[in-house]
C-alpha positions as CSV (number, residue, x, y, z in Angstrom):
1,M,-20.1,8.0,-72.3
2,S,-19.0,11.0,-70.2
3,R,-21.4,12.0,-67.4
4,L,-20.0,15.5,-67.1
5,R,-22.3,18.5,-67.8
6,A,-20.2,21.1,-69.5
7,T,-20.5,24.9,-69.8
8,G,-18.4,25.2,-72.9
9,S,-15.4,26.8,-71.2
10,D,-12.0,26.0,-72.7
11,F,-9.0,24.7,-70.7
12,R,-5.6,23.8,-71.8
13,R,-5.0,20.1,-72.0
14,V,-1.5,18.8,-71.3
15,T,-0.1,15.4,-72.5
16,D,3.5,15.8,-71.4
17,A,4.3,16.1,-67.7
18,A,7.3,18.2,-68.6
19,A,5.0,21.0,-69.7
20,F,4.0,21.7,-66.1
21,G,7.6,22.4,-65.2
22,H,8.6,22.4,-61.5
23,V,5.4,22.2,-59.4
24,A,4.8,22.9,-55.7
25,V,1.9,21.4,-53.8
26,L,0.9,23.9,-51.2
27,M,-0.4,22.1,-48.1
28,G,-0.6,22.5,-44.3
29,G,-0.9,26.2,-43.5
30,N,-2.2,27.6,-40.2
31,S,-6.0,27.2,-40.5
32,A,-8.2,24.9,-38.4
33,E,-8.2,22.6,-41.4
34,R,-4.5,22.1,-41.5
35,E,-4.9,18.3,-40.7
36,I,-7.1,17.8,-43.8
37,S,-4.9,20.0,-45.9
38,L,-1.9,17.8,-45.2
39,L,-3.9,14.7,-46.2
40,T,-5.1,16.4,-49.4
41,G,-1.7,17.7,-50.3
42,G,0.0,14.3,-49.6
43,A,-2.5,12.5,-51.8
44,V,-2.2,15.0,-54.6
45,L,1.6,15.1,-54.5
46,K,1.7,11.3,-54.7
47,A,-0.6,11.3,-57.7
48,L,1.4,13.9,-59.6
49,V,4.7,12.2,-59.0
50,E,3.2,8.9,-60.1
51,R,2.2,10.7,-63.4
52,G,5.7,11.9,-63.9
53,V,5.3,15.5,-62.7
54,N,8.3,17.1,-61.1
55,A,6.4,18.0,-57.9
56,V,7.4,18.8,-54.3
57,G,5.5,19.6,-51.2
58,F,5.5,23.1,-49.7
59,D,4.1,24.2,-46.3
60,P,3.7,28.0,-46.2
61,S,3.5,27.8,-42.4
62,E,7.1,26.7,-42.4
63,R,8.6,28.6,-45.4
64,P,7.9,32.1,-46.9
65,L,6.0,32.0,-50.2
66,T,9.0,34.0,-51.8
67,D,10.9,30.6,-51.6
68,L,8.7,29.5,-54.4
69,V,10.5,31.9,-56.7
70,T,14.0,31.3,-55.4
71,A,13.3,27.5,-55.7
72,G,12.4,27.9,-59.4
73,I,8.8,26.8,-59.0
74,D,6.8,27.2,-62.2
75,R,3.3,26.7,-60.9
76,V,1.4,25.7,-57.7
77,W,-1.2,23.1,-56.9
78,I,-3.2,24.8,-54.0
79,A,-4.2,22.1,-51.4
80,L,-4.7,24.6,-48.6
81,H,-8.1,24.6,-46.9
82,G,-9.8,27.3,-44.9
83,P,-8.7,30.9,-44.2
84,G,-5.3,31.9,-45.5
85,G,-5.4,29.3,-48.3
86,E,-8.9,29.2,-49.7
87,D,-10.0,32.8,-49.1
88,G,-8.0,34.6,-51.8
89,A,-5.1,35.5,-49.5
90,V,-2.6,33.0,-50.9
91,Q,-4.0,33.5,-54.4
92,G,-3.3,37.2,-54.1
93,A,0.3,36.6,-52.9
94,L,0.9,34.2,-55.8
95,E,-0.5,36.8,-58.3
96,W,2.0,39.3,-56.9
97,L,4.8,36.8,-57.2
98,G,3.8,35.8,-60.7
99,V,3.4,32.1,-59.9
100,P,0.4,30.4,-61.7
101,Y,-1.9,28.4,-59.4
102,T,-4.8,26.0,-59.6
103,G,-8.5,26.8,-59.2
104,S,-10.3,30.0,-58.5
105,G,-8.7,33.4,-58.5
106,V,-8.6,36.1,-55.8
107,L,-12.2,37.2,-56.2
108,G,-13.8,33.7,-56.6
109,S,-11.8,32.4,-53.7
110,A,-12.7,35.3,-51.4
111,V,-16.4,35.2,-52.2
112,G,-16.6,31.4,-52.0
113,M,-15.1,31.4,-48.5
114,D,-17.6,34.0,-47.4
115,K,-20.9,32.3,-46.9
116,L,-22.8,35.5,-46.4
117,R,-21.7,37.1,-49.7
118,T,-22.1,33.7,-51.5
119,K,-25.8,33.8,-50.3
120,W,-26.3,37.4,-51.5
121,L,-24.8,36.7,-54.9
122,A,-26.6,33.4,-55.3
123,Q,-30.0,34.9,-54.4
124,A,-29.4,37.7,-56.9
125,A,-28.7,35.1,-59.6
126,G,-32.0,33.3,-58.8
127,I,-30.4,30.4,-56.9
128,A,-32.5,29.2,-54.0
129,T,-31.1,29.0,-50.5
130,P,-32.6,28.0,-47.1
131,P,-34.0,31.0,-45.2
132,W,-31.4,32.6,-43.0
133,I,-30.5,35.7,-41.0
134,L,-27.3,37.3,-39.6
135,L,-26.8,36.5,-36.0
136,T,-25.0,39.4,-34.3
137,G,-25.7,38.4,-30.8
138,A,-28.3,37.9,-28.1
139,A,-30.5,40.6,-29.6
140,D,-31.1,38.4,-32.6
141,F,-31.9,35.1,-30.8
142,A,-35.6,35.7,-30.5
143,R,-35.9,36.8,-34.1
144,A,-34.0,33.7,-35.3
145,L,-36.3,31.4,-33.4
146,E,-39.4,33.2,-34.7
147,E,-38.4,33.4,-38.3
148,L,-36.4,30.2,-38.8
149,G,-38.0,27.8,-36.2
150,L,-36.1,24.8,-34.9
151,P,-33.8,23.2,-35.6
152,I,-31.4,25.9,-36.8
153,A,-27.9,25.7,-38.3
154,V,-25.5,28.2,-36.7
155,K,-22.2,28.7,-38.5
156,P,-19.3,31.2,-39.0
157,A,-19.2,32.9,-42.4
158,S,-15.6,32.1,-43.2
159,Q,-14.9,28.5,-42.2
160,G,-15.1,25.3,-44.2
161,S,-15.5,21.6,-43.4
162,S,-18.3,22.4,-40.9
163,V,-15.7,23.9,-38.5
164,G,-17.6,25.9,-35.9
165,M,-21.0,24.8,-37.1
166,S,-23.7,23.7,-34.7
167,R,-27.2,22.2,-35.0
168,V,-29.4,24.0,-32.5
169,E,-32.5,21.9,-31.5
170,T,-33.6,24.0,-28.4
171,A,-33.6,27.7,-27.6
172,A,-31.3,27.0,-24.7
173,E,-28.6,25.8,-27.1
174,L,-28.5,28.9,-29.3
175,P,-26.2,31.1,-27.1
176,T,-23.5,28.4,-27.0
177,A,-23.8,27.8,-30.7
178,W,-23.4,31.5,-31.4
179,R,-20.4,31.8,-29.2
180,T,-18.7,28.8,-30.8
181,A,-19.2,30.3,-34.3
182,A,-18.3,33.9,-33.2
183,A,-15.0,32.7,-31.8
184,L,-13.9,31.9,-35.3
185,D,-15.6,34.7,-37.2
186,P,-17.5,37.8,-36.0
187,V,-20.0,37.2,-38.9
188,V,-22.3,34.4,-37.9
189,I,-25.2,33.0,-39.9
190,A,-28.3,31.3,-38.6
191,E,-30.0,29.2,-41.2
192,R,-33.2,27.1,-41.2
193,W,-32.4,23.4,-40.9
194,I,-33.9,21.8,-43.9
195,L,-34.9,18.2,-43.2
196,G,-34.2,16.9,-46.6
197,R,-31.7,14.9,-48.6
198,E,-28.1,16.3,-48.9
199,F,-26.3,16.4,-52.3
200,T,-23.0,17.7,-53.6
201,V,-21.9,18.5,-57.2
202,G,-18.3,18.6,-58.1
203,I,-17.0,21.1,-60.8
204,L,-14.1,20.3,-63.0
205,Q,-12.8,22.6,-65.9
206,G,-16.2,24.2,-66.5
207,A,-18.2,21.0,-66.2
208,A,-20.4,19.5,-63.5
209,L,-19.6,16.0,-62.3
210,P,-22.3,13.4,-61.3
211,A,-24.2,14.5,-58.2
212,I,-23.6,12.6,-55.0
213,R,-26.2,12.0,-52.3
214,I,-24.8,12.0,-48.8
215,E,-26.3,10.0,-45.9
216,T,-24.9,10.1,-42.3
217,P,-26.3,8.6,-39.1
218,R,-24.9,11.7,-37.3
219,S,-27.0,14.8,-36.5
220,F,-25.4,16.4,-39.6
221,Y,-22.6,16.0,-42.0
222,D,-19.9,17.3,-39.7
223,Y,-16.1,17.3,-39.7
224,Q,-15.8,13.7,-38.5
225,A,-18.4,12.5,-41.0
226,K,-16.7,14.3,-43.8
227,Y,-13.2,13.0,-43.3
228,F,-13.0,10.1,-40.9
229,A,-16.3,8.2,-40.2
230,D,-16.9,4.9,-42.0
231,D,-20.6,5.0,-41.5
232,T,-21.3,7.9,-44.0
233,R,-22.9,6.7,-47.2
234,Y,-22.3,8.2,-50.6
235,L,-24.8,7.3,-53.3
236,I,-23.8,7.5,-57.0
237,P,-26.1,7.5,-58.9
238,C,-27.7,10.0,-56.5
239,G,-31.2,8.7,-56.9
240,L,-32.6,11.7,-58.7
241,V,-34.3,11.4,-62.1
242,A,-32.1,12.6,-65.0
243,A,-33.9,16.0,-65.2
244,G,-33.6,16.6,-61.4
245,E,-29.8,15.8,-61.5
246,A,-29.4,18.1,-64.5
247,A,-31.2,20.9,-62.7
248,M,-28.9,20.5,-59.7
249,Q,-25.8,20.5,-61.9
250,A,-27.0,23.6,-63.6
251,A,-27.5,25.3,-60.2
252,A,-24.0,24.3,-59.3
253,L,-22.6,25.8,-62.4
254,A,-24.7,29.0,-62.0
255,T,-23.4,29.3,-58.4
256,F,-19.8,29.0,-59.7
257,S,-20.5,31.7,-62.3
258,A,-22.3,34.1,-59.8
259,T,-19.4,33.9,-57.3
260,G,-16.6,34.2,-59.8
261,A,-15.2,30.7,-59.0
262,S,-13.4,28.8,-61.7
263,G,-11.3,25.7,-62.4
264,W,-12.6,23.2,-60.0
265,G,-14.5,22.9,-56.7
266,R,-17.7,21.6,-55.2
267,V,-21.2,23.0,-54.5
268,D,-23.4,21.6,-51.7
269,F,-27.2,21.4,-51.7
270,V,-30.1,20.2,-49.6
271,M,-33.3,19.2,-51.4
272,G,-36.3,21.2,-50.3
273,T,-39.7,19.7,-49.8
274,D,-40.9,20.9,-53.2
275,G,-37.9,19.3,-55.0
276,T,-35.9,22.5,-55.4
277,P,-32.2,22.2,-54.7
278,L,-31.2,24.8,-52.0
279,L,-27.7,26.0,-51.9
280,L,-25.7,25.4,-48.7
281,E,-22.2,26.5,-49.7
282,I,-19.5,26.5,-52.3
283,N,-16.0,25.0,-51.8
284,T,-13.2,26.3,-54.1
285,V,-10.6,24.0,-52.7
286,P,-12.4,20.8,-51.6
287,G,-10.7,17.9,-49.9
288,M,-8.8,15.3,-51.9
289,T,-8.7,12.5,-49.3
290,S,-9.9,8.9,-49.1
291,H,-13.3,10.3,-47.9
292,S,-13.5,13.2,-50.3
293,L,-16.4,13.8,-52.6
294,V,-14.9,15.3,-55.8
295,P,-12.7,12.2,-56.4
296,M,-15.7,10.0,-55.9
297,A,-17.7,12.0,-58.4
298,A,-14.8,12.1,-60.9
299,A,-14.4,8.3,-60.6
300,A,-18.1,8.0,-61.5
301,A,-17.3,10.0,-64.6
302,G,-14.4,7.7,-65.5
303,I,-11.6,10.0,-64.1
304,D,-9.3,8.3,-61.7
305,F,-7.6,10.1,-58.8
306,N,-4.2,10.6,-60.6
307,E,-6.0,12.0,-63.7
308,L,-8.1,14.3,-61.6
309,A,-5.0,15.8,-59.9
310,W,-3.5,16.2,-63.3
311,R,-6.6,18.0,-64.7
312,I,-6.8,20.3,-61.8
313,L,-3.1,21.2,-62.3
314,E,-4.1,22.0,-65.9
315,T,-6.3,24.8,-64.6
316,S,-3.1,26.7,-63.5
317,F,-2.5,27.6,-67.1
318,A,-5.4,30.0,-66.9
319,R,-3.4,32.0,-64.3
320,E,-0.3,32.5,-66.4
321,R,0.6,36.1,-67.2
322,T,0.5,37.0,-70.9
């Protein structure tokens, strides 16, 4: 029996690889997450080729996007992470070129990459988040310590994969954490560190995948823990009662709706002391590597990696011009 929690959205299902036409997997790029993007793109490209799709790799840091048109590319599987690939920029360029692409559109991508506006929209939709404030500089340090207490998460608003994020455990660490985040984005968020269980919920074609509980011996689920460490534990089933997991899946779908995201992605939560899932962030182009979470959740729902890459490619039909 399927373990997906659906919203009722309709997506085109494809049974013949030829229906996709000539596909480019966009990977690499110039963001701080280039390394992971190349891993994601390589895995996706291999999966599509194994399923008979006429697919090629394409690095927009090495070739102009206009080459997609001259090369006769019919659609794009976006495997770019971070600014430039996950923030609506490449989505807008592809819209202008008339090339259909996977996942969220310009609005959903831009909002999902912006942690500040994601929080504003989520809170307006009634989705709980940890307490937080904007950290504009030294003038806000005392307020952050007073209102949020310690420890505090300090992070840039526009990065993914925990790039630029710090866990602040003493007041003396706050200035360095702010400078680290501000070097990547002038908008910096300070957020109360919730000492609770971490979960993630994958979204695929309007349905929520089984929730995953994440356990790491590190101070937090950082870049190394996400992509390279072998001591991170992923628990599926996640350990929640059925009603609790359903509530978290509903919150993930509501977050997708509030931010305008679509197609596929991932929503991360920490469990509050009262059992309420608190939104951490949304990912509109999550990793698809050996350590990635959406493939794990899909496998728990009976969807192997090659089928997952295929179904994500199906979301590109929603971007075709009529």
